[in-house]
C-alpha positions in Angstrom: 8.6 -47.0 -33.9 8.5 -43.2 -34.0 7.8 -40.8 -31.2 5.6 -37.8 -31.0 8.1 -35.6 -29.4 11.1 -36.0 -31.6 13.4 -33.0 -32.2 11.7 -31.3 -35.2 8.3 -33.0 -34.9 7.2 -31.4 -31.6 4.4 -29.0 -31.0 5.7 -25.8 -29.5 3.5 -24.1 -26.8 3.3 -21.1 -24.7 1.7 -21.0 -21.3 -1.6 -19.3 -20.8 -3.4 -19.2 -17.4 -7.0 -20.3 -17.7 -9.3 -21.5 -15.0 -6.5 -22.6 -12.6 -4.6 -24.5 -15.2 -1.6 -23.4 -17.2 -2.7 -24.2 -20.7 -0.2 -25.3 -23.3 -1.0 -23.3 -26.4 0.4 -24.2 -29.8 2.8 -21.7 -31.4 3.3 -21.4 -35.2 6.4 -22.3 -37.1 7.2 -25.9 -36.2 5.9 -29.2 -37.7 3.3 -30.5 -35.4 2.5 -33.9 -34.0 0.9 -35.1 -30.8 2.0 -34.1 -27.3 -1.2 -35.3 -25.6 -0.6 -33.3 -22.4 -3.2 -30.5 -22.8 -2.5 -28.4 -19.8 -0.4 -28.1 -16.7 -2.0 -26.9 -13.4 0.1 -24.2 -11.8 -0.8 -21.4 -9.5 -0.2 -18.8 -12.2 2.2 -17.6 -14.9 4.1 -15.0 -12.9 6.5 -15.5 -10.1 4.9 -15.0 -6.7 1.3 -15.8 -7.8 -0.8 -17.3 -4.9 2.0 -17.2 -2.3 1.9 -19.8 0.5 1.2 -18.9 4.1 4.9 -19.5 4.9 6.0 -16.9 2.4 6.8 -19.4 -0.3 6.2 -18.4 -3.9 6.0 -19.9 -7.3 8.9 -19.5 -9.7 8.6 -20.3 -13.3 10.9 -20.3 -16.4 11.3 -22.0 -19.7 12.6 -21.8 -23.2 13.3 -23.7 -26.4 14.6 -27.3 -26.5 14.6 -30.2 -28.9 12.6 -28.3 -31.5 10.0 -27.5 -29.0 10.0 -26.0 -25.4 10.7 -26.8 -21.8 9.3 -25.3 -18.6 10.1 -25.5 -14.9 7.9 -24.3 -12.1 8.9 -24.7 -8.4 7.9 -23.5 -5.0 10.7 -21.3 -3.7 11.1 -20.8 0.1 13.4 -18.3 1.8 16.4 -20.7 1.9 16.1 -21.9 -1.7 17.7 -20.7 -4.9 16.0 -18.3 -7.3 15.6 -18.6 -11.1 18.9 -17.1 -11.8 20.7 -20.0 -10.1 18.3 -22.8 -11.2 17.8 -22.0 -14.9 21.5 -22.3 -15.9 21.6 -25.8 -14.3 18.6 -26.9 -16.3 19.9 -25.4 -19.5 23.2 -27.2 -19.0 21.4 -30.5 -18.8 19.3 -29.9 -21.9 22.4 -28.8 -23.8 24.2 -32.0 -22.8 21.2 -34.2 -23.9 21.2 -32.4 -27.2 24.9 -32.8 -27.7 24.8 -36.5 -26.9 21.5 -37.7 -28.2 20.1 -35.5 -31.0 19.7 -37.0 -34.4 19.2 -33.5 -35.8 22.8 -32.4 -35.5 25.6 -34.2 -37.2 28.1 -33.6 -34.4 26.1 -35.3 -31.6 27.6 -38.4 -30.1 24.8 -40.6 -31.5 24.9 -39.1 -35.0 28.6 -39.7 -35.2 27.9 -43.3 -34.3 25.1 -43.5 -36.8 27.4 -42.4 -39.6 29.8 -45.3 -39.0 29.7 -48.4 -41.2 29.0 -51.9 -40.0 31.5 -53.5 -37.6 32.4 -50.3 -35.9 32.7 -49.1 -32.3 32.7 -45.7 -30.7 33.3 -44.6 -27.1 30.1 -43.2 -25.6 29.1 -41.2 -22.5 27.3 -43.3 -19.9 23.9 -41.6 -20.5 23.9 -42.8 -24.1 24.8 -46.4 -23.0 22.1 -46.2 -20.3 19.4 -45.4 -22.9 20.7 -48.2 -25.2 20.4 -50.7 -22.4 16.8 -49.5 -21.8 16.0 -49.7 -25.5 17.2 -53.3 -25.5 15.0 -54.1 -22.5 11.9 -52.6 -24.2 12.7 -54.2 -27.5 13.0 -57.6 -25.9 9.8 -57.4 -23.9 7.9 -56.2 -26.9 9.2 -59.0 -29.1 11.1 -56.5 -31.2 8.2 -54.2 -32.1 9.7 -51.3 -30.1 13.3 -50.7 -31.4 15.7 -47.8 -31.1 17.3 -48.6 -34.5 14.2 -47.8 -36.5 15.5 -44.5 -38.0 16.1 -45.9 -41.6 12.4 -46.9 -41.6 11.3 -43.4 -40.3 13.4 -41.8 -43.1 11.9 -44.1 -45.7 8.3 -43.3 -44.7 9.0 -39.6 -44.4 9.1 -39.1 -40.7 12.8 -39.1 -39.9 15.6 -36.6 -39.9 16.9 -37.7 -43.3 13.5 -38.0 -45.0 12.5 -35.8 -48.0 9.0 -36.7 -48.7 6.1 -38.6 -47.0 5.5 -41.6 -49.2 4.6 -45.3 -49.2 7.8 -47.3 -50.0 7.8 -50.2 -52.3 8.6 -53.7 -51.2 12.3 -53.5 -52.3 12.9 -50.2 -50.4 11.2 -51.7 -47.3 13.3 -54.9 -47.4 16.6 -52.9 -47.8 15.7 -50.6 -44.9 14.8 -53.5 -42.6 18.3 -55.0 -43.1 19.5 -51.9 -41.1 17.0 -52.3 -38.3 17.3 -54.4 -35.2 18.5 -54.0 -31.7 20.4 -57.3 -32.0 22.9 -55.5 -34.1 24.1 -53.4 -31.2 26.3 -54.3 -28.3 28.2 -52.5 -25.5 31.8 -53.3 -24.9 33.1 -51.5 -21.8 32.3 -47.8 -22.6 32.0 -48.4 -26.3 28.8 -48.8 -28.4 29.4 -51.2 -31.3 27.3 -52.5 -34.3 27.6 -55.4 -36.7 25.3 -53.8 -39.3 24.9 -50.2 -40.5 22.1 -49.5 -37.9 21.2 -46.0 -36.8 20.0 -45.3 -33.2 17.2 -42.9 -32.6 16.5 -41.8 -29.0 13.5 -39.6 -29.8 11.1 -42.0 -27.9 13.0 -41.6 -24.6 15.4 -38.7 -24.7 12.9 -36.1 -23.4 11.8 -38.3 -20.5 15.4 -38.9 -19.6 16.0 -35.1 -19.6 13.0 -34.6 -17.3 14.4 -37.1 -14.8 17.8 -35.5 -14.9 16.3 -32.0 -14.4 14.1 -33.2 -11.6 17.1 -34.9 -9.8 19.1 -31.7 -10.1 16.3 -29.5 -8.8 15.9 -31.8 -5.8 19.7 -31.7 -5.2 19.4 -27.9 -5.0 17.0 -28.4 -2.0 13.7 -27.8 -3.9 11.0 -30.1 -2.7 7.9 -29.0 -4.8 8.2 -28.7 -8.6 6.8 -29.5 -12.0 9.2 -30.1 -14.9 8.1 -30.4 -18.5 10.2 -30.9 -21.7 8.5 -31.3 -25.1 5.4 -32.6 -23.4 7.0 -35.1 -20.9 6.2 -34.2 -17.3 7.2 -34.9 -13.8 5.9 -33.3 -10.6 6.6 -33.6 -6.9 4.9 -32.0 -3.9 2.3 -29.2 -4.0 1.9 -25.6 -5.2 2.4 -22.8 -2.7 -1.3 -22.8 -1.7 -1.2 -26.5 -1.0 -3.1 -27.6 -4.1 -1.8 -30.3 -6.4 -0.1 -30.0 -9.7 -2.9 -30.8 -12.2 -2.4 -32.3 -15.7 -5.1 -32.2 -18.4 -5.0 -35.1 -20.8 -6.0 -34.3 -24.4 -8.7 -36.0 -26.4 -7.0 -37.3 -29.6 -8.6 -35.1 -32.2 -7.2 -33.4 -35.3 -9.5 -30.4 -35.4 -9.4 -29.1 -31.8 -7.9 -29.5 -28.4 -10.3 -30.8 -25.7 -9.4 -31.8 -22.1 -10.5 -35.4 -21.6 -9.4 -36.1 -18.0 -7.5 -34.2 -15.3 -5.0 -36.0 -13.1 -3.1 -34.8 -10.0 0.6 -35.5 -10.2 2.9 -36.0 -7.2 6.1 -38.0 -7.5 5.4 -39.4 -10.9 6.3 -38.8 -14.5 3.6 -38.8 -17.2 3.9 -39.3 -20.9 1.3 -39.5 -23.8 2.0 -41.0 -27.2 -0.5 -40.8 -30.0 -0.8 -41.1 -33.8 -3.3 -38.4 -34.5 -1.2 -35.3 -35.4 1.7 -36.6 -37.5 0.5 -38.7 -40.4 -0.1 -38.5 -44.2 -2.9 -39.8 -46.5 -2.4 -41.7 -49.7 -5.2 -43.2 -51.7 -7.6 -42.8 -48.8 -5.3 -44.7 -46.4 -3.9 -43.0 -43.3 -0.3 -43.6 -42.4 0.7 -42.5 -38.9 4.3 -41.8 -37.7 4.3 -44.7 -35.2 6.1 -47.6 -36.7 6.2 -51.3 -35.8 9.8 -52.4 -36.2 8.8 -56.0 -37.0 6.6 -55.1 -39.9 8.6 -52.0 -40.9 5.3 -50.1 -41.4 3.1 -47.7 -39.5 0.8 -49.4 -37.0 -2.7 -50.2 -38.2 -5.0 -50.5 -35.2 -7.7 -48.5 -33.3 -5.5 -47.2 -30.5 -5.3 -43.5 -30.8 -3.3 -42.6 -27.7 -1.8 -44.0 -24.6 -0.8 -42.1 -21.4 1.5 -43.7 -18.8 2.3 -42.7 -15.3 5.5 -44.0 -13.8 8.0 -42.9 -11.1 10.5 -42.4 -13.9 9.6 -40.0 -16.7 12.1 -41.9 -18.8 10.2 -45.1 -18.4 6.8 -43.4 -18.9 8.2 -42.0 -22.2 9.4 -45.3 -23.5 6.4 -47.3 -22.3 3.8 -45.0 -23.8 5.4 -45.5 -27.2 5.7 -49.2 -26.7 2.0 -49.6 -25.7 0.9 -47.5 -28.6 2.9 -49.8 -31.0 1.4 -52.9 -29.5 -2.2 -51.6 -29.9 -5.4 -51.8 -27.8 -5.3 -55.6 -27.1 -1.6 -56.5 -26.9 -0.8 -53.1 -25.3 -3.4 -53.6 -22.6 -2.2 -57.1 -21.8 1.4 -55.8 -21.6 0.4 -53.0 -19.2 -1.5 -55.4 -17.0 1.3 -58.0 -17.0 4.0 -55.4 -16.1 1.7 -53.4 -13.7 2.0 -50.2 -15.8 -0.4 -47.4 -15.0 -2.0 -46.8 -18.4 -4.9 -44.8 -19.9 -6.0 -45.9 -23.4 -8.0 -43.9 -25.9 -9.4 -46.2 -28.6 -11.2 -45.2 -31.8 -14.7 -46.7 -32.0 -17.5 -46.6 -34.5 -19.3 -43.9 -32.6 -16.4 -42.0 -31.1 -13.6 -42.6 -28.7 -13.6 -45.4 -26.1 -11.7 -44.7 -22.9 -10.0 -47.5 -21.0 -7.8 -47.0 -17.9 -6.5 -49.8 -15.7 -6.7 -50.0 -11.9 -3.1 -48.8 -11.5 -3.8 -45.6 -13.4 -7.0 -44.9 -11.6 -5.4 -45.4 -8.2 -2.7 -42.9 -9.0 -4.8 -40.3 -10.9 -8.0 -40.5 -9.0 -9.8 -41.8 -12.1 -12.0 -38.7 -12.5 -13.4 -37.4 -15.8 -12.6 -33.8 -16.5 -15.2 -31.3 -15.2 -17.1 -29.4 -17.9 -15.9 -26.0 -16.7 -12.3 -27.2 -16.7 -12.6 -28.6 -20.2 -14.0 -25.3 -21.4 -11.3 -23.3 -19.7 -8.6 -25.5 -21.2 -9.8 -25.0 -24.8 -10.8 -21.3 -24.8 -8.9 -18.9 -27.0 
């Protein structure tokens, strides 16, 4: 399966204000793969920029998380908490997610489970069991192509936490790894997660979306009504900026050489996630192997779908569904999105460039507008 925003495979960004958008600019030092959300439309980088007529102001903060970064911006009114009170709450959630779900630390709950042999059980916190249940649902509806237990295959192909080199495995290696893949090997007994084979669970396709939902719920519980939350490229926004304008999100054209805004959408009450195969891949003998794996074949997907963006009330669901649709490809993925009424935006490789396809649900939520030329230029300057 694979996910663009796994712990060490994420692009790290800083925020740079350009043309009314807050551009996500790549930083050096981390292994890169796709995020797909090019820019986040905020009123400005500094607290208090473009204050509202009621005295409200924009507060923003962020930091490192999951091998990448997170950011929170919210409209603060007189009776609402400042950054000093909100940021520790957010960091506590991110620390909990890392402690429970990271496959990049051996002492996390899920890695201790992964280290167990077949026919083992381990008590798990409810959030871990929640994500396992969701993974089972997505695996079942995708006929097993999406699967949370794909980590042995990711390692084998060079994309996982235990991988050493990016390489094409031979048939014997692939057959052995596939014996340790399959959601049917997992079961939940009371508050315990159990396995009947030596499977390893990887939450990298849904953990960031889960974190965004958790942070959003906590911010709302603190009385904040207008905010934008981002973690490793997953986003959720509610309400408006202090001046009454919407939170704007720029979707990136899937290119290796440069970052170009392809479409801008307004976000209010929805999470948004983009999955793509165009930043994390390797070449062998003229063949391109991307990090997105099909659990049924055990190999990277081979189709023309370059990226998928999903809008959903839950950032967790948007996160998982964008990966699922990318695995299924341009035809099966489109049929799945239509059947399940998923708001989806497809970017497909064609002979003469990219082909854009968005369904009615996506256009109704986003406005269905192409990015203006000036906005595209602003988002890619510097």
